[in-house]
matplotlib code that plots the C-alpha trace (Angstrom):
import matplotlib.pyplot as plt

x = [-37.1, -37.1, -40.9, -42.0, -42.5, -39.6, -37.4, -33.9, -31.5, -28.1, -25.6, -22.1, -22.7, -20.6, -23.2, -26.5, -28.2, -29.7, -33.0, -36.0, -38.5, -41.7, -44.3, -41.9, -40.5, -37.1, -36.2, -37.8, -36.3, -32.7, -33.3, -34.7, -32.4, -29.2, -27.8, -24.2, -21.5, -19.6, -22.2, -23.0, -26.8, -26.9, -27.0, -25.4, -22.0, -20.6, -18.1, -16.7, -19.9, -22.1, -20.5, -23.7, -27.0, -30.1, -32.9, -36.1, -37.1, -40.0, -37.7, -36.7, -34.0, -30.9, -27.8, -24.7, -21.6, -17.9, -15.2, -11.5, -9.0, -6.2, -2.7, 0.9, 1.6, 3.8, 1.1, -1.2, -4.4, -7.2, -10.8, -13.4, -16.1, -16.3, -19.3, -17.4, -15.0, -12.9, -11.7, -9.4, -7.2, -7.5, -6.3, -3.4, -2.3, -3.0, -0.6, 2.2, 2.0, 2.3, 4.9, 7.1, 8.6, 5.5, 4.3, 0.5, -2.3, -6.0, -9.1, -12.7, -15.7, -18.0, -21.6, -23.6, -23.1, -20.7, -20.3, -16.4, -13.8, -11.4, -7.7, -4.8, -1.3, 2.4, 3.1, 1.5, 1.7, -0.5, -2.7, -3.6, -4.4, -6.6, -8.4, -8.9, -10.3, -12.4, -13.8, -14.6, -15.8, -18.1, -19.9, -20.8, -18.5, -16.2, -12.4, -9.6, -5.8, -3.0, 0.5, 4.2, 6.9, 4.7, 2.0, -1.6, -0.6, 1.0, -1.6, -5.0, -5.3, -4.8, -7.3, -9.9, -9.5, -10.2, -14.0, -15.9, -14.3, -17.4, -15.7, -12.8, -13.7, -10.4, -6.6, -4.4, -1.9, -3.9, -6.0, -9.2, -12.8, -15.4, -18.9, -21.1, -25.0, -26.3, -29.6, -31.2, -29.8, -26.2, -23.8, -22.8, -20.1, -21.5, -18.3, -14.8, -13.5, -9.8, -7.5, -8.4, -10.3, -8.7, -7.1, -7.0, -6.3, -3.0, -1.1, 2.1, 4.5, 2.1, 2.1, 5.8, 5.9, 3.7, 5.5, 8.7, 7.5, 6.3, 9.6, 11.4, 9.2, 10.2, 6.2, 7.2, 10.1, 12.1]
y = [96.3, 97.6, 98.2, 96.6, 100.1, 102.4, 105.0, 104.0, 106.7, 105.8, 108.9, 109.4, 106.3, 106.7, 104.4, 105.4, 108.5, 108.9, 106.6, 106.2, 103.4, 103.7, 101.0, 98.2, 95.1, 95.1, 92.5, 94.2, 97.3, 95.6, 93.9, 96.9, 99.5, 98.1, 95.7, 96.8, 95.7, 94.5, 92.2, 93.7, 93.8, 94.7, 98.5, 97.8, 96.8, 100.3, 99.8, 102.6, 102.5, 103.2, 105.8, 106.7, 105.1, 106.7, 104.2, 105.3, 103.2, 103.3, 105.3, 107.8, 107.9, 106.1, 107.2, 104.6, 105.9, 104.8, 106.9, 106.3, 106.1, 108.6, 107.7, 106.9, 103.4, 102.3, 103.3, 100.5, 101.3, 99.8, 100.8, 99.6, 100.5, 101.4, 102.6, 105.1, 108.0, 106.1, 104.5, 107.3, 106.8, 103.0, 102.4, 104.6, 102.7, 99.6, 100.4, 102.0, 99.1, 96.5, 98.0, 100.6, 102.9, 102.9, 105.8, 106.1, 108.6, 107.9, 109.5, 108.5, 110.0, 110.9, 110.5, 112.1, 115.5, 117.8, 114.7, 115.9, 113.9, 113.3, 112.7, 111.0, 109.5, 110.3, 111.4, 114.6, 113.4, 110.4, 112.1, 114.4, 111.5, 110.1, 113.2, 114.0, 110.2, 110.1, 113.2, 112.0, 108.8, 110.6, 107.4, 107.7, 105.6, 104.5, 104.8, 105.0, 104.2, 104.7, 102.9, 103.2, 101.3, 98.5, 96.5, 95.6, 92.0, 93.5, 95.3, 93.9, 91.5, 94.1, 96.4, 93.7, 93.3, 96.4, 96.3, 98.8, 98.1, 96.5, 95.3, 95.6, 96.1, 96.0, 96.2, 96.8, 98.7, 98.3, 100.9, 100.8, 102.1, 102.3, 101.8, 104.3, 104.5, 107.8, 108.8, 111.9, 110.6, 110.0, 107.6, 104.0, 101.7, 98.8, 97.4, 97.6, 97.2, 96.3, 96.2, 94.4, 91.3, 88.0, 87.3, 83.5, 80.6, 79.6, 76.7, 74.7, 78.0, 80.4, 77.8, 77.8, 81.6, 82.1, 79.8, 81.2, 84.8, 83.9, 82.3, 85.5, 87.8, 85.4, 84.3, 80.7, 78.6, 76.6]
z = [-7.0, -10.5, -11.8, -15.2, -16.7, -16.4, -18.3, -19.5, -20.7, -22.3, -22.4, -24.3, -26.5, -29.6, -31.4, -30.2, -29.5, -26.1, -26.0, -23.8, -23.8, -21.8, -20.8, -22.1, -20.5, -19.3, -21.9, -24.8, -24.0, -24.0, -27.2, -28.9, -27.7, -26.3, -28.8, -30.0, -32.1, -29.0, -27.9, -24.5, -24.0, -20.3, -19.5, -16.0, -17.4, -17.8, -20.5, -22.6, -24.8, -21.7, -19.4, -17.7, -17.4, -15.8, -14.6, -13.0, -10.1, -7.2, -5.0, -8.0, -10.4, -10.2, -12.5, -13.0, -14.0, -13.7, -12.3, -13.2, -10.4, -11.3, -9.8, -10.8, -12.3, -9.3, -6.8, -5.3, -3.7, -1.5, -1.6, 0.7, 2.8, 6.4, 8.9, 11.3, 11.3, 13.8, 10.6, 9.8, 12.7, 12.7, 9.1, 9.9, 12.9, 10.8, 8.0, 10.2, 12.6, 9.8, 7.6, 9.2, 6.6, 4.3, 2.8, 2.4, 2.1, 3.1, 2.5, 4.2, 2.9, 6.0, 5.4, 7.9, 9.8, 8.0, 5.3, 4.7, 3.2, 6.1, 5.3, 7.0, 6.1, 6.0, 2.5, 1.2, -2.4, -1.5, 0.7, -2.2, -4.3, -1.8, -1.4, -5.1, -5.9, -3.0, -3.9, -7.3, -5.8, -3.3, -1.9, 1.9, 4.1, 1.6, 1.7, -0.5, 0.6, -1.6, -0.8, -1.8, -0.4, 0.6, -1.1, -0.3, 0.7, 3.6, 5.2, 4.0, 6.9, 9.3, 7.8, 7.4, 11.1, 11.9, 13.7, 11.8, 8.3, 6.4, 3.2, 0.6, -3.1, -4.5, -3.6, -7.0, -8.7, -12.0, -14.0, -12.6, -12.8, -9.7, -10.9, -9.1, -8.5, -7.6, -6.4, -4.9, -1.4, -2.2, -3.9, -3.5, -4.8, -7.2, -7.7, -9.5, -12.9, -12.1, -15.2, -18.3, -19.5, -19.6, -23.0, -22.5, -20.2, -19.2, -20.2, -19.0, -19.8, -17.8, -14.7, -14.6, -15.0, -12.3, -9.9, -10.7, -10.0, -6.5, -5.8, -7.5, -5.0, -1.9, -1.1, -1.7, -0.9, -3.1]

ax = plt.figure().add_subplot(projection="3d")
ax.plot(x, y, z, "-o")
ax.set_aspect("equal")
plt.show()
């Protein structure tokens, strides 16, 4: 629960120097310090303008930041949360059993004991991608799976049905950023920015294109 009196620091902002407000209401702080030309007045929507934000809360300071997923354009990934080291072998079996011949690399962030990044997969390049991105994210019990020669739609249900998997944050080939909260204890995933913002609403031509695309891929009949 955020207190009514707190300190807020905004870093790496091209329009404002780092600022701090004390003894102010949350609404007053946002109105006074965080208005910007893009109309974003929420410090927790971390766009390029707000790369990191530090908030002092009752339990101590929490820093919010974004981590960009680094990968080739043709590679899909699945980002999720689990609760047990057994996940490493279970996801391997789920992918290999769902799509024989799929290439993949998996990394899991252990959150107790040795707290190591555990790695599995059948492709060295994708294993290295998973390792490097997992280290950058650094959130306990998170996992990231990179896929080639198959798509997330082919393996998602198998992964969701693994007993210790808690949630899936995203499954995509888009450019993506992971929104991270970091405290003195560790890191957690707040959400994912998947691709770009909508540019409009589809009309009849867009509907026809969508229907045709699904039939081209063989997901629908007709």
